[in-house]
N, C-alpha and C positions, 0 to 999 in steps of 0.2 A: 504494499499500499504505500509506504513512504517512498519507494522508487518511483511509483506512478506519479506521486504528487510533484516530486522533484523534476520529472521529465516535463510535466504540463508546465510548471514554472519556468524552466529553461525556454520552452517554446514561446511562452508569453513575452518573455524578455526579448526574444529574437523579434518577434512581432513589433513590440514597442520600439526597438532600436531601428528596424525598417520603416516604421511610421515616421519616426523622428528624422531619419534620413531623407525620406521622400518629401519631407516639408521644408527642406533646405534648398536654397538656390544661390548659385554664384554668378555675379556679374562681373565680367572684365571690362573695364572702362566705365568708370562713373563720372563722365562730364555730364552735360545738360540732359541728355537722352538717357544715358545709363543710370544716372541718379534718380531720375523721375520714375523710370520703370522699377528700380529698387525700392523707392519709397512706396510706390503703389502696391507692390507685391507685399511689402512689410505690413502696410496698413491692413491688408487681408489676411493676415495670419502666417505669412511666410517667414522663415528665418533666413536672412539675406546676409550674404557677405560680398562686399564690393571690392574690387581690386584695382589699384591704380599705382603707376610707378612714381607719381609726385608725392613724395613723403610728406611735404609741408601740407598739401592739399588733403592727404588722407588724415593727418593730425586735426586739421580744421574740421573735417566732417566727423571724426570721432568725439571731438569736444563740442560738437553741435555749435560751432561758431560761424557757420556758413551765412554770408550775407548776399543775397542775390535778388534782383527784381523779378525773376521768374515766378510766376504766381504759384502759391501754395508750398513751395519748397521749404522756406525757412520755418513755417509752423509744422509741417509734416516731420522734418527732420528733428525738430525740438521735441515733439511728442513721441517720436519713435522709440521702441523698446527692443526690437529684435533686427536690427540693422547695424552691422559693424563693418569697419574698412580696414584694408591691409595693403601694403606694397609688395607683400610676398606672394608670388604665384603659386607656391606650393600650398599656402593657407587656403586659396581658392579650390585647388584641386582636392584637397582633403575634406573640404567643407561639403561639397554636394557632387551628386552623379550628373547634375543639369548644370551646364556651364554656358551662360550667355556671353556673347562677345559684342560689344557695342563701342568699338575703337575707331578712329578716324581713318577713313579712305579718301583723302584729298584728290582733288583734280591734278592729274599730272601731264595730261595730253599723251601723245603717242598712241600706239595701237592698242593699248590696254585702257587708256583714258584716265581710269581711276588709279591712284597710287596704292597698290595692294601691299607695300613692303611692310607696314606695320602689322598687317594682318597675317601675312606669310610668316614674318618672323615670329610672331607669336604662336602660330600653328607648330612651327619647327621646334620651339621651346617646349610646347605641350607634348609633341612627339617624343622628345628626349627623356620625358617621364615614363615613356612606355605605358601609356594609360590603359587601364582595362575596365570595360563596362561603364564608360563615360559617354555622355550625350552633349556634344558640343553644337550650339545653336547660334549662328552668325545672325546679327541683326543690322549690321552696317551695310550700305549699298556697295554692291560688287558688279563687275562686268559679267555679263551672262557667260556661263560655262566655267566660271571661277572655281566652283565646288567641284565639278567633274573633273577638270583638267589640272587643277593646281592644289586646292584645299585637300581634297581626299589623298592625293599623292604624298603631301606633306606629313600625313599622318600614318604612314605605312607600318610604324613599329607599335601602334596601338591596336589593341585586342578586343573584339566585341564592343567597339565604339561606333557612334554614328556621327555624321556631319550633316546638319540641317540649315535651312534658310527661313528666317522669320523676320522679314524686314519691318520697320516702323513706318507709319504714314501720319506722323504727328509734326505740327509746326512749332518751332522754338517761339516762346512767348505764350504757349497755350499747351504745353507738354502734357501736364497732368490730365487735364479735361480731354485731351486728345487720346491718351491712353485709355481713359475711363469710358470714352463713348466711341469706340471704333465702328466705322461702316462695315468692315469686314476684317477678318483675321487671315493673312496669307501664310501658309505654311508649306514649305517645300522640303519633303523628308521621304525616305525610304523606310523610316522606322514607325512601325504602328505604336510602339511604346511612347515615342516623342510626340506622335500626333495626339494621343489620348492625354499625355501629361499637359500639353500646352493648352487643349480644350478645357481641362480641369482648371488651369490656372486662369485662363481668360474668361471662363464662366463665372469665376468668383471676382475677379477684379473689374469687369465691365458692368457698367450701370445698365446699359441696353443689353438686348440679346444679340450678339454679333453673328453674322454669317461666316461660315468657315470654308475657305478656298484651299483644299488639299491637292497637292500636285507634287511633281518631281522638283528637286532642287533647281534644275535648268529652267523649267516652266515657271518657277517662282521669280527667278532672276530676271526673266524677260518680262513678266507681269510688272514687277516693281518699277523699272524704269520706263515702261510703256504707259503706265498711268500718268506719270509726271509729264511725259512727252504729249499726251493727249490733252492734259489740262493746259500746258503752255500754248499748244495750238489753238485751243479754244480761246485763251485770253488774247493772243495776238489777233485772231479773227475779229473779237469784239472791238479791240483798239483800232483795228482797220475800218470797220464800219462807223465807229465813234468819230474817227478822223474825217471820213467822208461826210457825215453828217454836219461836222463843223464847217467844212468848206462850202456846203451847200446851204447852211442856215436852217437845218432840220433839228428837231429836238432829239439829241442822241440818248437821252434817258428813256424816253418814251419808245423810241425805236428798239433799243436793246432790250428793255423790259418786255417789249411785245413778242421779240424773236424768242427770248427765254422762256416765254409762257407756253411755248410749244413742248410737250412733254418729252419729245425726242431730243430737245436740247437742254432745256432747263436754265434757271437763272443763276445758279452757282457758277461762280468764275466767269460770269457773262455780264459784267457790268462796266459803266464807265469807270476809268482809272488809269493808274500809270503802267508802265511795263513791268512784268514781273521780274522779281529778284530774289535775293536770298541765297543761302548756301546750296540749295538743292535743285530748284527748278531750271536755271540756266544751264548748270553742268549736266544734269541728267538728260536734259533735251539733246545737248550735243554728244553725250555718250550714246544715247539711243541713235542719233544720226550715224555715228561711226559704226555702231553694231549693225544697223540695217545694211549699210554700205558693204561691210565686210561679209554680210550674208548674201551678197549679190543681188540686192534689191534696191532700186533707185530711192534715194532718201531726200528728193527735192522738197518734199512737203515740210520736213523738220528744218531743212536749211532756210526755207522761206519763214518758218515760225521765228527762228533766231534773228534773221534779218530784219523782220518787221518789229521784233522787240527793240532792237537797236534804233531803227528808224522813228519809233514813237517817242523816243526820248528827244531826239532832234526836233520832231514836229511839235511837241508840247513846249520846249524852250523857245522856238521861233514864235511860237503862238503867244507866249508870255511877252517877249519883246515887241511883238506887233501890238498887243493890246495895252501895253504900257510904254508907248514911244516917249522917249525924253527922260525917263526914269533911270537914274544911276544906281539905286539900291534896291535890293530885293531881299526879302526875309524868308527863311524856311524853318519850320518847326516839324517835330515828330518825324525826324530822318532816319530811323531805323528801316529796314527793309519792309517790316510790317506796318510801319507808320504809327506804332503805338508805343507807349512805354512800358512794354512787357518783355522786351529783350533789348540787349545792347548790340545785337548783330547789325552791322551796316553793309555787309557784303552785298554788292550789286544793288545798292539802293537807288531807285530811280530818281528820287528828290535830290540826292547827292550828285548823280550824273548830270542833271538838269542844272544844278548850281554850278558845278565845274564848267559846263558849257557857257553859261552866262558870264563866268569870271573871264573865260577866254575871249568873250565878246566885249571885254573892257568894263564889265559891271562890278560893282561891290556887292558881295553877298553876305549876309548875316545868318549864322546858324543858331537858332534858339532852341534848346533842349535840356533835358535833366544832365546832371553832371557826368553820370557813367557813359552816356551816349556821346556827349561833348568829347570826353576823354578818348573814346574810339575814334571819332572823326579826326581829331588832332593827330593821333598816331598814324592815320592814313594820308591826311591832305595837308597837315602842317599848318603854315600860315597863309594857305590860299585863301581862307574865309576869315570872317570876324565872328567871334563867338560870344554867346551870352548864355549863362546857365539860368535855368528856371526852376 
């Protein structure tokens, strides 16, 4: 009788250990996106360990001293109980069998377009540990066929491991709300276990009931950059019609709103506005253009999308000059790429491009914004503009 009881207790302990292990998630790369995902997972009951090479940043996160204008981050980190951070990769490997990767894959040009070096170096380092029964999930943007041709090859010493693709579709300045309210969840995997695990996670963390699109890693890689390529094409088309209306004296708001009322088109991303910018739309459109060309398909449509996006900057700048003849000074506020004070990212900001154009036309430009954004503009443009903090 005693032997039977001891046997049952041992099995219960094993079950508890497995349950505890199954509740753990590692995220490698806890910048704006990785940190947001980790905080959301932690809020919904997961034990999260974030890994980052920047020791000072790791210490800041562990001491809960983060100060960012990204909505919800400061409060969620302050209230968190089950998220920790480390600069040691081995800590992340030991923490969980599910390892998310959300590190940078910046634009590098060339035939691969994205710079995969940080990601490839990380996978090679993981491979050196000869991992067993680990599930690695890439969330950063990659060129299609990266996982098949490079990523999987770099994990040749790992046993019973999977490499999957689960990219994000959120905008900086609205990361938490974006993760919590996804239109759909894209999962590229050959592992049924990863598919089930990701569905479990997103069912818990999503406020809405997201649709799941399950496919191969290659199909998911193509889907990711194709979505952004379609959105930017839609934006450029809307800007083109908007400019036509201005030239003819038609009401562009009425025209675009009416076109978008057609359910086949929709009003999302089909409004009067500036050229698209930010860290994703411009580069993903160009990456898709390159990928389509390399696939022996004409990519003229995407070339035109990027070309008109650049033209719209010039059109709006010339329009400002025409409407304000004789004016020597122009002011711009809300100059981040989102034109809100929820992110300090100014990459490909349409307003700043227009401002630069005006300066080159001999005009004085004043940039008025909150200090964190002003600081970023100064780093990029120096004394080109006059600055005022608001």
